[in-house]
Every structure is written in structure tokens, then in C-alpha cells.
PDBQT receptor file of N, H, CA, C and O in Angstrom, charges set to zero:
ATOM      1  N   MET A   1     128.416 128.814 133.627  1.00  0.00    +0.000 N 
ATOM      2  CA  MET A   1     126.554 129.049 133.535  1.00  0.00    +0.000 C 
ATOM      3  C   MET A   1     126.396 130.084 133.566  1.00  0.00    +0.000 C 
ATOM      4  O   MET A   1     127.400 130.795 133.523  1.00  0.00    +0.000 OA
ATOM      5  N   ALA A   2     125.254 130.628 133.643  1.00  0.00    +0.000 N 
ATOM      6  H   ALA A   2     124.438 130.051 133.678  1.00  0.00    +0.000 HD
ATOM      7  CA  ALA A   2     124.454 131.828 134.515  1.00  0.00    +0.000 C 
ATOM      8  C   ALA A   2     124.276 131.037 135.417  1.00  0.00    +0.000 C 
ATOM      9  O   ALA A   2     124.482 129.848 135.173  1.00  0.00    +0.000 OA
ATOM     10  N   LYS A   3     123.711 131.557 137.130  1.00  0.00    +0.000 N 
ATOM     11  H   LYS A   3     123.543 132.523 137.328  1.00  0.00    +0.000 HD
ATOM     12  CA  LYS A   3     123.741 130.588 137.998  1.00  0.00    +0.000 C 
ATOM     13  C   LYS A   3     121.584 130.372 137.657  1.00  0.00    +0.000 C 
ATOM     14  O   LYS A   3     120.900 129.429 138.053  1.00  0.00    +0.000 OA
ATOM     15  N   GLU A   4     121.289 131.113 137.166  1.00  0.00    +0.000 N 
ATOM     16  H   GLU A   4     121.845 131.879 136.844  1.00  0.00    +0.000 HD
ATOM     17  CA  GLU A   4     119.642 130.827 136.913  1.00  0.00    +0.000 C 
ATOM     18  C   GLU A   4     119.534 130.875 135.696  1.00  0.00    +0.000 C 
ATOM     19  O   GLU A   4     120.189 131.648 134.997  1.00  0.00    +0.000 OA
ATOM     20  N   PRO A   5     118.452 129.825 135.146  1.00  0.00    +0.000 N 
ATOM     21  CA  PRO A   5     117.966 129.611 133.191  1.00  0.00    +0.000 C 
ATOM     22  C   PRO A   5     117.406 131.231 133.686  1.00  0.00    +0.000 C 
ATOM     23  O   PRO A   5     117.056 131.703 134.768  1.00  0.00    +0.000 OA
ATOM     24  N   ALA A   6     117.527 131.763 132.330  1.00  0.00    +0.000 N 
ATOM     25  H   ALA A   6     117.812 131.381 131.451  1.00  0.00    +0.000 HD
ATOM     26  CA  ALA A   6     116.977 133.249 131.957  1.00  0.00    +0.000 C 
ATOM     27  C   ALA A   6     115.960 133.420 130.684  1.00  0.00    +0.000 C 
ATOM     28  O   ALA A   6     115.442 132.460 130.113  1.00  0.00    +0.000 OA
ATOM     29  N   THR A   7     115.772 134.682 130.358  1.00  0.00    +0.000 N 
ATOM     30  H   THR A   7     116.192 135.462 130.823  1.00  0.00    +0.000 HD
ATOM     31  CA  THR A   7     115.390 134.862 128.962  1.00  0.00    +0.000 C 
ATOM     32  C   THR A   7     116.071 135.649 128.695  1.00  0.00    +0.000 C 
ATOM     33  O   THR A   7     116.384 136.730 129.193  1.00  0.00    +0.000 OA
ATOM     34  N   VAL A   8     116.481 134.831 127.423  1.00  0.00    +0.000 N 
ATOM     35  H   VAL A   8     116.227 133.952 127.018  1.00  0.00    +0.000 HD
ATOM     36  CA  VAL A   8     117.617 135.228 126.031  1.00  0.00    +0.000 C 
ATOM     37  C   VAL A   8     116.957 136.448 125.073  1.00  0.00    +0.000 C 
ATOM     38  O   VAL A   8     115.903 136.351 124.445  1.00  0.00    +0.000 OA
ATOM     39  N   PHE A   9     117.745 137.487 125.119  1.00  0.00    +0.000 N 
ATOM     40  H   PHE A   9     118.601 137.565 125.629  1.00  0.00    +0.000 HD
ATOM     41  CA  PHE A   9     117.104 138.034 123.429  1.00  0.00    +0.000 C 
ATOM     42  C   PHE A   9     118.260 138.397 122.836  1.00  0.00    +0.000 C 
ATOM     43  O   PHE A   9     119.383 138.663 123.263  1.00  0.00    +0.000 OA
ATOM     44  N   VAL A  10     117.765 138.355 121.768  1.00  0.00    +0.000 N 
ATOM     45  H   VAL A  10     116.853 138.139 121.421  1.00  0.00    +0.000 HD
ATOM     46  CA  VAL A  10     119.052 138.166 120.855  1.00  0.00    +0.000 C 
ATOM     47  C   VAL A  10     118.891 139.750 119.085  1.00  0.00    +0.000 C 
ATOM     48  O   VAL A  10     118.919 139.802 117.856  1.00  0.00    +0.000 OA
ATOM     49  N   ASN A  11     118.804 140.249 119.773  1.00  0.00    +0.000 N 
ATOM     50  H   ASN A  11     118.781 140.207 120.771  1.00  0.00    +0.000 HD
ATOM     51  CA  ASN A  11     118.235 141.713 118.888  1.00  0.00    +0.000 C 
ATOM     52  C   ASN A  11     116.944 141.804 118.541  1.00  0.00    +0.000 C 
ATOM     53  O   ASN A  11     116.260 141.638 117.531  1.00  0.00    +0.000 OA
ATOM     54  N   GLY A  12     116.746 142.241 120.122  1.00  0.00    +0.000 N 
ATOM     55  H   GLY A  12     117.302 142.375 120.943  1.00  0.00    +0.000 HD
ATOM     56  CA  GLY A  12     115.766 142.446 120.657  1.00  0.00    +0.000 C 
ATOM     57  C   GLY A  12     114.348 141.558 120.590  1.00  0.00    +0.000 C 
ATOM     58  O   GLY A  12     113.255 142.106 120.733  1.00  0.00    +0.000 OA
ATOM     59  N   LYS A  13     114.463 140.427 120.404  1.00  0.00    +0.000 N 
ATOM     60  H   LYS A  13     115.351 139.981 120.287  1.00  0.00    +0.000 HD
ATOM     61  CA  LYS A  13     113.875 138.760 120.489  1.00  0.00    +0.000 C 
ATOM     62  C   LYS A  13     113.920 138.260 121.390  1.00  0.00    +0.000 C 
ATOM     63  O   LYS A  13     115.026 137.861 121.755  1.00  0.00    +0.000 OA
ATOM     64  N   ALA A  14     113.096 138.089 121.978  1.00  0.00    +0.000 N 
ATOM     65  H   ALA A  14     112.198 138.413 121.681  1.00  0.00    +0.000 HD
ATOM     66  CA  ALA A  14     113.163 136.814 122.572  1.00  0.00    +0.000 C 
ATOM     67  C   ALA A  14     113.267 135.279 122.227  1.00  0.00    +0.000 C 
ATOM     68  O   ALA A  14     112.417 134.866 121.438  1.00  0.00    +0.000 OA
ATOM     69  N   LEU A  15     114.359 134.213 122.795  1.00  0.00    +0.000 N 
ATOM     70  H   LEU A  15     115.049 134.549 123.436  1.00  0.00    +0.000 HD
ATOM     71  CA  LEU A  15     114.757 132.309 121.938  1.00  0.00    +0.000 C 
ATOM     72  C   LEU A  15     113.482 132.356 122.923  1.00  0.00    +0.000 C 
ATOM     73  O   LEU A  15     113.189 132.793 124.035  1.00  0.00    +0.000 OA
ATOM     74  N   ARG A  16     112.598 131.281 121.308  1.00  0.00    +0.000 N 
ATOM     75  H   ARG A  16     112.837 130.925 120.404  1.00  0.00    +0.000 HD
ATOM     76  CA  ARG A  16     112.430 130.402 121.752  1.00  0.00    +0.000 C 
ATOM     77  C   ARG A  16     112.506 128.850 121.242  1.00  0.00    +0.000 C 
ATOM     78  O   ARG A  16     112.814 128.701 120.060  1.00  0.00    +0.000 OA
ATOM     79  N   CYS A  17     112.270 127.749 121.979  1.00  0.00    +0.000 N 
ATOM     80  H   CYS A  17     112.020 127.870 122.940  1.00  0.00    +0.000 HD
ATOM     81  CA  CYS A  17     113.084 127.104 121.413  1.00  0.00    +0.000 C 
ATOM     82  C   CYS A  17     112.725 126.109 120.158  1.00  0.00    +0.000 C 
ATOM     83  O   CYS A  17     112.620 125.037 120.753  1.00  0.00    +0.000 OA
ATOM     84  N   PRO A  18     112.597 125.966 119.448  1.00  0.00    +0.000 N 
ATOM     85  CA  PRO A  18     112.348 125.215 117.971  1.00  0.00    +0.000 C 
ATOM     86  C   PRO A  18     111.040 123.734 118.553  1.00  0.00    +0.000 C 
ATOM     87  O   PRO A  18     109.909 123.334 118.276  1.00  0.00    +0.000 OA
ATOM     88  N   VAL A  19     112.241 123.399 119.520  1.00  0.00    +0.000 N 
ATOM     89  H   VAL A  19     113.159 123.724 119.744  1.00  0.00    +0.000 HD
ATOM     90  CA  VAL A  19     111.799 121.545 119.913  1.00  0.00    +0.000 C 
ATOM     91  C   VAL A  19     110.803 121.889 120.560  1.00  0.00    +0.000 C 
ATOM     92  O   VAL A  19     109.920 122.429 119.894  1.00  0.00    +0.000 OA
ATOM     93  N   CYS A  20     110.528 121.700 122.238  1.00  0.00    +0.000 N 
ATOM     94  H   CYS A  20     111.245 121.261 122.779  1.00  0.00    +0.000 HD
ATOM     95  CA  CYS A  20     109.913 122.422 123.311  1.00  0.00    +0.000 C 
ATOM     96  C   CYS A  20     108.541 123.576 123.414  1.00  0.00    +0.000 C 
ATOM     97  O   CYS A  20     107.374 123.525 123.802  1.00  0.00    +0.000 OA
ATOM     98  N   ASP A  21     109.516 124.666 122.785  1.00  0.00    +0.000 N 
ATOM     99  H   ASP A  21     110.464 124.707 122.469  1.00  0.00    +0.000 HD
ATOM    100  CA  ASP A  21     108.713 125.335 123.213  1.00  0.00    +0.000 C 
ATOM    101  C   ASP A  21     109.072 126.197 124.375  1.00  0.00    +0.000 C 
ATOM    102  O   ASP A  21     108.436 127.242 124.512  1.00  0.00    +0.000 OA
ATOM    103  N   GLY A  22     110.083 125.874 125.299  1.00  0.00    +0.000 N 
ATOM    104  H   GLY A  22     110.600 125.025 125.187  1.00  0.00    +0.000 HD
ATOM    105  CA  GLY A  22     110.875 126.161 125.921  1.00  0.00    +0.000 C 
ATOM    106  C   GLY A  22     111.054 127.840 125.810  1.00  0.00    +0.000 C 
ATOM    107  O   GLY A  22     110.844 128.372 124.720  1.00  0.00    +0.000 OA
ATOM    108  N   ASP A  23     111.453 128.656 126.985  1.00  0.00    +0.000 N 
ATOM    109  H   ASP A  23     111.623 128.224 127.871  1.00  0.00    +0.000 HD
ATOM    110  CA  ASP A  23     111.538 130.238 126.742  1.00  0.00    +0.000 C 
ATOM    111  C   ASP A  23     112.913 130.477 127.417  1.00  0.00    +0.000 C 
ATOM    112  O   ASP A  23     113.512 131.504 127.097  1.00  0.00    +0.000 OA
ATOM    113  N   ARG A  24     113.576 129.483 128.479  1.00  0.00    +0.000 N 
ATOM    114  H   ARG A  24     113.089 128.649 128.738  1.00  0.00    +0.000 HD
ATOM    115  CA  ARG A  24     114.652 129.630 129.789  1.00  0.00    +0.000 C 
ATOM    116  C   ARG A  24     115.478 129.003 129.606  1.00  0.00    +0.000 C 
ATOM    117  O   ARG A  24     115.394 127.783 129.750  1.00  0.00    +0.000 OA
ATOM    118  N   PHE A  25     116.881 129.779 129.116  1.00  0.00    +0.000 N 
ATOM    119  H   PHE A  25     116.950 130.769 128.999  1.00  0.00    +0.000 HD
ATOM    120  CA  PHE A  25     117.820 129.147 128.735  1.00  0.00    +0.000 C 
ATOM    121  C   PHE A  25     119.515 129.133 130.047  1.00  0.00    +0.000 C 
ATOM    122  O   PHE A  25     119.847 130.003 130.853  1.00  0.00    +0.000 OA
ATOM    123  N   LYS A  26     119.751 128.665 129.937  1.00  0.00    +0.000 N 
ATOM    124  H   LYS A  26     119.482 127.958 129.283  1.00  0.00    +0.000 HD
ATOM    125  CA  LYS A  26     121.917 128.607 130.538  1.00  0.00    +0.000 C 
ATOM    126  C   LYS A  26     122.552 128.829 129.716  1.00  0.00    +0.000 C 
ATOM    127  O   LYS A  26     122.727 127.972 128.849  1.00  0.00    +0.000 OA
ATOM    128  N   SER A  27     123.179 130.100 129.637  1.00  0.00    +0.000 N 
ATOM    129  H   SER A  27     123.037 130.796 130.341  1.00  0.00    +0.000 HD
ATOM    130  CA  SER A  27     124.302 130.488 128.732  1.00  0.00    +0.000 C 
ATOM    131  C   SER A  27     125.420 130.527 129.670  1.00  0.00    +0.000 C 
ATOM    132  O   SER A  27     125.740 130.698 130.846  1.00  0.00    +0.000 OA
ATOM    133  N   ARG A  28     126.069 130.128 127.812  1.00  0.00    +0.000 N 
ATOM    134  H   ARG A  28     125.808 129.989 126.856  1.00  0.00    +0.000 HD
ATOM    135  CA  ARG A  28     127.897 130.251 128.307  1.00  0.00    +0.000 C 
ATOM    136  C   ARG A  28     128.900 130.728 127.036  1.00  0.00    +0.000 C 
ATOM    137  O   ARG A  28     128.665 130.498 125.849  1.00  0.00    +0.000 OA
ATOM    138  N   ARG A  29     129.912 131.348 127.494  1.00  0.00    +0.000 N 
ATOM    139  H   ARG A  29     130.103 131.535 128.458  1.00  0.00    +0.000 HD
ATOM    140  CA  ARG A  29     130.648 131.683 126.151  1.00  0.00    +0.000 C 
ATOM    141  C   ARG A  29     132.207 130.639 126.161  1.00  0.00    +0.000 C 
ATOM    142  O   ARG A  29     133.034 130.258 126.988  1.00  0.00    +0.000 OA
ATOM    143  N   THR A  30     131.910 130.489 124.508  1.00  0.00    +0.000 N 
ATOM    144  H   THR A  30     131.238 130.798 123.836  1.00  0.00    +0.000 HD
ATOM    145  CA  THR A  30     133.113 129.121 124.978  1.00  0.00    +0.000 C 
ATOM    146  C   THR A  30     133.702 129.075 123.580  1.00  0.00    +0.000 C 
ATOM    147  O   THR A  30     133.251 129.616 122.570  1.00  0.00    +0.000 OA
ATOM    148  N   LEU A  31     135.392 127.921 123.778  1.00  0.00    +0.000 N 
ATOM    149  H   LEU A  31     135.758 127.482 124.599  1.00  0.00    +0.000 HD
ATOM    150  CA  LEU A  31     135.689 128.363 122.625  1.00  0.00    +0.000 C 
ATOM    151  C   LEU A  31     135.476 127.318 121.606  1.00  0.00    +0.000 C 
ATOM    152  O   LEU A  31     134.843 126.283 121.812  1.00  0.00    +0.000 OA
ATOM    153  N   ILE A  32     136.177 127.725 120.225  1.00  0.00    +0.000 N 
ATOM    154  H   ILE A  32     136.692 128.566 120.057  1.00  0.00    +0.000 HD
ATOM    155  CA  ILE A  32     135.291 126.878 119.232  1.00  0.00    +0.000 C 
ATOM    156  C   ILE A  32     136.977 126.379 119.040  1.00  0.00    +0.000 C 
ATOM    157  O   ILE A  32     138.089 126.867 118.840  1.00  0.00    +0.000 OA
ATOM    158  N   PRO A  33     136.336 125.129 119.244  1.00  0.00    +0.000 N 
ATOM    159  CA  PRO A  33     137.843 124.617 118.443  1.00  0.00    +0.000 C 
ATOM    160  C   PRO A  33     138.302 124.252 117.500  1.00  0.00    +0.000 C 
ATOM    161  O   PRO A  33     138.251 123.076 117.140  1.00  0.00    +0.000 OA
ATOM    162  N   ASN A  34     138.940 125.303 116.784  1.00  0.00    +0.000 N 
ATOM    163  H   ASN A  34     138.981 126.258 117.077  1.00  0.00    +0.000 HD
ATOM    164  CA  ASN A  34     139.156 125.176 115.154  1.00  0.00    +0.000 C 
ATOM    165  C   ASN A  34     140.664 125.346 115.362  1.00  0.00    +0.000 C 
ATOM    166  O   ASN A  34     141.442 124.788 114.589  1.00  0.00    +0.000 OA
ATOM    167  N   HIS A  35     141.104 126.096 116.378  1.00  0.00    +0.000 N 
ATOM    168  H   HIS A  35     140.472 126.550 117.007  1.00  0.00    +0.000 HD
ATOM    169  CA  HIS A  35     143.129 125.790 115.832  1.00  0.00    +0.000 C 
ATOM    170  C   HIS A  35     143.576 124.741 116.709  1.00  0.00    +0.000 C 
ATOM    171  O   HIS A  35     143.027 124.322 117.728  1.00  0.00    +0.000 OA
ATOM    172  N   PRO A  36     144.821 124.319 116.081  1.00  0.00    +0.000 N 
ATOM    173  CA  PRO A  36     144.871 123.188 116.575  1.00  0.00    +0.000 C 
ATOM    174  C   PRO A  36     145.791 123.106 117.734  1.00  0.00    +0.000 C 
ATOM    175  O   PRO A  36     146.309 122.035 118.048  1.00  0.00    +0.000 OA
ATOM    176  N   LEU A  37     146.049 124.427 118.505  1.00  0.00    +0.000 N 
ATOM    177  H   LEU A  37     145.628 125.297 118.250  1.00  0.00    +0.000 HD
ATOM    178  CA  LEU A  37     145.969 124.003 119.973  1.00  0.00    +0.000 C 
ATOM    179  C   LEU A  37     144.741 124.295 120.837  1.00  0.00    +0.000 C 
ATOM    180  O   LEU A  37     144.288 124.121 121.968  1.00  0.00    +0.000 OA
ATOM    181  N   ALA A  38     144.652 124.472 120.450  1.00  0.00    +0.000 N 
ATOM    182  H   ALA A  38     145.020 124.613 119.531  1.00  0.00    +0.000 HD
ATOM    183  CA  ALA A  38     143.122 124.735 121.357  1.00  0.00    +0.000 C 
ATOM    184  C   ALA A  38     143.044 123.789 122.860  1.00  0.00    +0.000 C 
ATOM    185  O   ALA A  38     142.685 123.968 124.024  1.00  0.00    +0.000 OA
ATOM    186  N   PHE A  39     143.470 122.979 122.236  1.00  0.00    +0.000 N 
ATOM    187  H   PHE A  39     143.762 122.834 121.290  1.00  0.00    +0.000 HD
ATOM    188  CA  PHE A  39     143.340 121.629 123.691  1.00  0.00    +0.000 C 
ATOM    189  C   PHE A  39     144.289 122.918 124.449  1.00  0.00    +0.000 C 
ATOM    190  O   PHE A  39     143.810 122.845 125.580  1.00  0.00    +0.000 OA
ATOM    191  N   LEU A  40     145.004 123.692 124.503  1.00  0.00    +0.000 N 
ATOM    192  H   LEU A  40     145.394 123.752 123.584  1.00  0.00    +0.000 HD
ATOM    193  CA  LEU A  40     146.239 123.963 125.633  1.00  0.00    +0.000 C 
ATOM    194  C   LEU A  40     145.406 125.029 125.968  1.00  0.00    +0.000 C 
ATOM    195  O   LEU A  40     146.136 125.864 126.503  1.00  0.00    +0.000 OA
ATOM    196  N   SER A  41     144.549 125.334 125.942  1.00  0.00    +0.000 N 
ATOM    197  H   SER A  41     143.956 124.655 125.508  1.00  0.00    +0.000 HD
ATOM    198  CA  SER A  41     143.512 126.358 126.410  1.00  0.00    +0.000 C 
ATOM    199  C   SER A  41     143.834 127.915 126.256  1.00  0.00    +0.000 C 
ATOM    200  O   SER A  41     143.092 128.697 126.851  1.00  0.00    +0.000 OA
ATOM    201  N   TRP A  42     144.745 128.343 125.603  1.00  0.00    +0.000 N 
ATOM    202  H   TRP A  42     145.347 127.708 125.120  1.00  0.00    +0.000 HD
ATOM    203  CA  TRP A  42     144.757 128.580 124.208  1.00  0.00    +0.000 C 
ATOM    204  C   TRP A  42     143.906 130.443 123.647  1.00  0.00    +0.000 C 
ATOM    205  O   TRP A  42     144.255 131.221 122.759  1.00  0.00    +0.000 OA
ATOM    206  N   GLU A  43     142.486 130.543 124.889  1.00  0.00    +0.000 N 
ATOM    207  H   GLU A  43     142.202 129.911 125.610  1.00  0.00    +0.000 HD
ATOM    208  CA  GLU A  43     141.739 131.060 123.605  1.00  0.00    +0.000 C 
ATOM    209  C   GLU A  43     141.763 132.294 122.753  1.00  0.00    +0.000 C 
ATOM    210  O   GLU A  43     140.843 132.458 121.950  1.00  0.00    +0.000 OA
ATOM    211  N   TRP A  44     142.953 133.384 122.873  1.00  0.00    +0.000 N 
ATOM    212  H   TRP A  44     143.700 133.251 123.525  1.00  0.00    +0.000 HD
ATOM    213  CA  TRP A  44     142.856 133.676 122.065  1.00  0.00    +0.000 C 
ATOM    214  C   TRP A  44     143.610 133.357 120.463  1.00  0.00    +0.000 C 
ATOM    215  O   TRP A  44     144.005 134.140 119.599  1.00  0.00    +0.000 OA
ATOM    216  N   LEU A  45     143.601 132.326 120.508  1.00  0.00    +0.000 N 
ATOM    217  H   LEU A  45     143.280 131.690 121.210  1.00  0.00    +0.000 HD
ATOM    218  CA  LEU A  45     144.567 131.486 118.949  1.00  0.00    +0.000 C 
ATOM    219  C   LEU A  45     142.912 131.106 119.181  1.00  0.00    +0.000 C 
ATOM    220  O   LEU A  45     143.269 129.947 118.972  1.00  0.00    +0.000 OA
ATOM    221  N   GLY A  46     141.798 131.020 119.360  1.00  0.00    +0.000 N 
ATOM    222  H   GLY A  46     141.508 131.962 119.530  1.00  0.00    +0.000 HD
ATOM    223  CA  GLY A  46     140.886 130.690 118.423  1.00  0.00    +0.000 C 
ATOM    224  C   GLY A  46     139.557 131.424 119.000  1.00  0.00    +0.000 C 
ATOM    225  O   GLY A  46     139.416 132.382 119.760  1.00  0.00    +0.000 OA
ATOM    226  N   LYS A  47     138.844 130.767 118.474  1.00  0.00    +0.000 N 
ATOM    227  H   LYS A  47     138.958 129.989 117.856  1.00  0.00    +0.000 HD
ATOM    228  CA  LYS A  47     137.796 132.133 118.234  1.00  0.00    +0.000 C 
ATOM    229  C   LYS A  47     136.500 131.469 119.553  1.00  0.00    +0.000 C 
ATOM    230  O   LYS A  47     136.534 130.314 119.977  1.00  0.00    +0.000 OA
ATOM    231  N   SER A  48     135.464 132.521 119.986  1.00  0.00    +0.000 N 
ATOM    232  H   SER A  48     135.436 133.460 119.641  1.00  0.00    +0.000 HD
ATOM    233  CA  SER A  48     134.565 131.710 120.978  1.00  0.00    +0.000 C 
ATOM    234  C   SER A  48     132.954 132.129 119.916  1.00  0.00    +0.000 C 
ATOM    235  O   SER A  48     132.792 132.687 118.831  1.00  0.00    +0.000 OA
ATOM    236  N   ALA A  49     132.003 131.501 120.952  1.00  0.00    +0.000 N 
ATOM    237  H   ALA A  49     132.134 131.048 121.833  1.00  0.00    +0.000 HD
ATOM    238  CA  ALA A  49     130.938 131.594 120.993  1.00  0.00    +0.000 C 
ATOM    239  C   ALA A  49     130.147 131.248 121.783  1.00  0.00    +0.000 C 
ATOM    240  O   ALA A  49     130.231 130.175 122.381  1.00  0.00    +0.000 OA
ATOM    241  N   GLN A  50     128.966 132.319 121.983  1.00  0.00    +0.000 N 
ATOM    242  H   GLN A  50     128.897 133.190 121.497  1.00  0.00    +0.000 HD
ATOM    243  CA  GLN A  50     127.865 132.197 122.466  1.00  0.00    +0.000 C 
ATOM    244  C   GLN A  50     126.807 131.058 122.751  1.00  0.00    +0.000 C 
ATOM    245  O   GLN A  50     126.074 130.999 121.764  1.00  0.00    +0.000 OA
ATOM    246  N   TYR A  51     126.465 130.213 123.618  1.00  0.00    +0.000 N 
ATOM    247  H   TYR A  51     127.061 130.261 124.420  1.00  0.00    +0.000 HD
ATOM    248  CA  TYR A  51     125.415 129.196 123.605  1.00  0.00    +0.000 C 
ATOM    249  C   TYR A  51     124.698 129.455 124.687  1.00  0.00    +0.000 C 
ATOM    250  O   TYR A  51     125.014 129.672 125.856  1.00  0.00    +0.000 OA
ATOM    251  N   HIS A  52     123.555 129.393 124.053  1.00  0.00    +0.000 N 
ATOM    252  H   HIS A  52     123.299 129.216 123.103  1.00  0.00    +0.000 HD
ATOM    253  CA  HIS A  52     122.633 129.006 125.317  1.00  0.00    +0.000 C 
ATOM    254  C   HIS A  52     121.662 127.510 125.225  1.00  0.00    +0.000 C 
ATOM    255  O   HIS A  52     121.302 127.195 124.091  1.00  0.00    +0.000 OA
ATOM    256  N   ALA A  53     121.388 126.914 125.989  1.00  0.00    +0.000 N 
ATOM    257  H   ALA A  53     121.681 127.170 126.910  1.00  0.00    +0.000 HD
ATOM    258  CA  ALA A  53     120.578 125.514 126.075  1.00  0.00    +0.000 C 
ATOM    259  C   ALA A  53     119.388 125.537 127.232  1.00  0.00    +0.000 C 
ATOM    260  O   ALA A  53     119.315 125.800 128.432  1.00  0.00    +0.000 OA
ATOM    261  N   CYS A  54     118.410 125.065 126.066  1.00  0.00    +0.000 N 
ATOM    262  H   CYS A  54     118.469 124.852 125.091  1.00  0.00    +0.000 HD
ATOM    263  CA  CYS A  54     117.090 125.141 126.584  1.00  0.00    +0.000 C 
ATOM    264  C   CYS A  54     117.009 124.043 127.903  1.00  0.00    +0.000 C 
ATOM    265  O   CYS A  54     117.401 122.878 127.966  1.00  0.00    +0.000 OA
ATOM    266  N   VAL A  55     116.326 124.915 128.943  1.00  0.00    +0.000 N 
ATOM    267  H   VAL A  55     116.007 125.862 128.892  1.00  0.00    +0.000 HD
ATOM    268  CA  VAL A  55     116.486 124.125 130.285  1.00  0.00    +0.000 C 
ATOM    269  C   VAL A  55     115.081 122.898 130.301  1.00  0.00    +0.000 C 
ATOM    270  O   VAL A  55     115.000 121.990 131.128  1.00  0.00    +0.000 OA
ATOM    271  N   ARG A  56     114.048 123.163 129.163  1.00  0.00    +0.000 N 
ATOM    272  H   ARG A  56     114.114 123.900 128.491  1.00  0.00    +0.000 HD
ATOM    273  CA  ARG A  56     113.986 121.775 129.772  1.00  0.00    +0.000 C 
ATOM    274  C   ARG A  56     114.202 121.036 128.651  1.00  0.00    +0.000 C 
ATOM    275  O   ARG A  56     114.024 119.884 129.046  1.00  0.00    +0.000 OA
ATOM    276  N   CYS A  57     114.658 120.960 126.729  1.00  0.00    +0.000 N 
ATOM    277  H   CYS A  57     114.802 121.896 126.408  1.00  0.00    +0.000 HD
ATOM    278  CA  CYS A  57     115.026 119.784 126.807  1.00  0.00    +0.000 C 
ATOM    279  C   CYS A  57     116.693 120.059 126.082  1.00  0.00    +0.000 C 
ATOM    280  O   CYS A  57     116.835 119.323 125.106  1.00  0.00    +0.000 OA
ATOM    281  N   GLY A  58     117.351 120.527 126.228  1.00  0.00    +0.000 N 
ATOM    282  H   GLY A  58     117.236 121.124 127.022  1.00  0.00    +0.000 HD
ATOM    283  CA  GLY A  58     118.760 120.916 125.616  1.00  0.00    +0.000 C 
ATOM    284  C   GLY A  58     118.904 120.646 125.039  1.00  0.00    +0.000 C 
ATOM    285  O   GLY A  58     119.835 119.900 124.736  1.00  0.00    +0.000 OA
ATOM    286  N   TYR A  59     117.846 121.169 124.271  1.00  0.00    +0.000 N 
ATOM    287  H   TYR A  59     117.090 121.775 124.517  1.00  0.00    +0.000 HD
ATOM    288  CA  TYR A  59     118.625 122.318 122.772  1.00  0.00    +0.000 C 
ATOM    289  C   TYR A  59     119.600 123.375 122.892  1.00  0.00    +0.000 C 
ATOM    290  O   TYR A  59     119.562 124.270 123.737  1.00  0.00    +0.000 OA
ATOM    291  N   LEU A  60     120.440 123.225 122.034  1.00  0.00    +0.000 N 
ATOM    292  H   LEU A  60     120.471 122.498 121.348  1.00  0.00    +0.000 HD
ATOM    293  CA  LEU A  60     121.688 124.119 121.857  1.00  0.00    +0.000 C 
ATOM    294  C   LEU A  60     120.936 125.635 120.896  1.00  0.00    +0.000 C 
ATOM    295  O   LEU A  60     120.137 125.442 119.980  1.00  0.00    +0.000 OA
ATOM    296  N   TYR A  61     121.236 126.605 121.186  1.00  0.00    +0.000 N 
ATOM    297  H   TYR A  61     121.886 126.762 121.929  1.00  0.00    +0.000 HD
ATOM    298  CA  TYR A  61     121.491 127.951 119.820  1.00  0.00    +0.000 C 
ATOM    299  C   TYR A  61     122.779 128.594 120.401  1.00  0.00    +0.000 C 
ATOM    300  O   TYR A  61     123.160 128.971 121.510  1.00  0.00    +0.000 OA
ATOM    301  N   TRP A  62     123.279 128.545 119.126  1.00  0.00    +0.000 N 
ATOM    302  H   TRP A  62     122.970 128.239 118.225  1.00  0.00    +0.000 HD
ATOM    303  CA  TRP A  62     125.263 128.950 119.274  1.00  0.00    +0.000 C 
ATOM    304  C   TRP A  62     125.164 129.751 118.109  1.00  0.00    +0.000 C 
ATOM    305  O   TRP A  62     124.733 129.531 116.977  1.00  0.00    +0.000 OA
ATOM    306  N   PHE A  63     125.902 131.188 118.922  1.00  0.00    +0.000 N 
ATOM    307  H   PHE A  63     126.253 131.367 119.841  1.00  0.00    +0.000 HD
ATOM    308  CA  PHE A  63     125.663 132.601 118.251  1.00  0.00    +0.000 C 
ATOM    309  C   PHE A  63     127.254 132.454 117.958  1.00  0.00    +0.000 C 
ATOM    310  O   PHE A  63     127.970 131.592 118.467  1.00  0.00    +0.000 OA
ATOM    311  N   VAL A  64     127.661 133.424 117.071  1.00  0.00    +0.000 N 
ATOM    312  H   VAL A  64     127.079 134.125 116.658  1.00  0.00    +0.000 HD
ATOM    313  CA  VAL A  64     128.937 133.515 117.029  1.00  0.00    +0.000 C 
ATOM    314  C   VAL A  64     128.991 135.225 116.056  1.00  0.00    +0.000 C 
ATOM    315  O   VAL A  64     128.305 135.475 115.065  1.00  0.00    +0.000 OA
ATOM    316  N   LYS A  65     129.992 136.163 116.712  1.00  0.00    +0.000 N 
ATOM    317  H   LYS A  65     130.550 135.960 117.517  1.00  0.00    +0.000 HD
ATOM    318  CA  LYS A  65     130.438 137.780 116.102  1.00  0.00    +0.000 C 
ATOM    319  C   LYS A  65     130.230 137.358 115.184  1.00  0.00    +0.000 C 
ATOM    320  O   LYS A  65     130.765 136.315 114.809  1.00  0.00    +0.000 OA
ATOM    321  N   VAL A  66     129.174 138.175 114.329  1.00  0.00    +0.000 N 
ATOM    322  H   VAL A  66     128.739 139.022 114.634  1.00  0.00    +0.000 HD
ATOM    323  CA  VAL A  66     128.761 138.705 112.729  1.00  0.00    +0.000 C 
ATOM    324  C   VAL A  66     129.610 140.090 111.691  1.00  0.00    +0.000 C 
ATOM    325  O   VAL A  66     129.085 141.183 111.483  1.00  0.00    +0.000 OA
ATOM    326  N   LYS A  67     130.465 139.825 111.370  1.00  0.00    +0.000 N 
ATOM    327  H   LYS A  67     130.891 138.937 111.540  1.00  0.00    +0.000 HD
ATOM    328  CA  LYS A  67     131.014 140.832 110.626  1.00  0.00    +0.000 C 
ATOM    329  C   LYS A  67     130.701 141.504 109.831  1.00  0.00    +0.000 C 
ATOM    330  O   LYS A  67     131.052 141.370 108.659  1.00  0.00    +0.000 OA
ATOM    331  N   GLU A  68     129.373 143.110 110.596  1.00  0.00    +0.000 N 
ATOM    332  H   GLU A  68     129.088 143.219 111.548  1.00  0.00    +0.000 HD
ATOM    333  CA  GLU A  68     129.255 143.540 109.724  1.00  0.00    +0.000 C 
ATOM    334  C   GLU A  68     129.270 144.441 108.334  1.00  0.00    +0.000 C 
ATOM    335  O   GLU A  68     128.486 144.181 107.421  1.00  0.00    +0.000 OA
TER     336      GLU A  68
């Protein structure tokens, strides 16, 4: 997790929480447990995602890489 909550930008726009209108988030990259061996922490077998948790209410934004 990020040491301090921060403003997060996605595609040049600052995120705002749709629940409480907060603008500060803690961020982390994590494994999406979509593979049968994900419980072994073999991250190269699964996909990862970035999430941002609102520090006011806990609402989560999830982002995965999108192929263009």
C-alpha cells in the first residue's frame, strides 16, 4: 500500500469517490485469483490489477490493463 493517501489520476483525470466524493486513495497492485494455482502466490500464472481504496469510506476502484 502507498505510505500516504494520495490523489490518483487515471488517463489524466483525478478520481473522485462516487459514494462520499473523497479524493484521497491508498493504492495497491494485487493478484486476481483467477487461476487454480493462484493460492500458491505464483503471480506470473495469474493476472494482476491495480486498486485504489477511498480513505474516507473504503470504496474500491479496480483497474486492469486493457488491450487497445
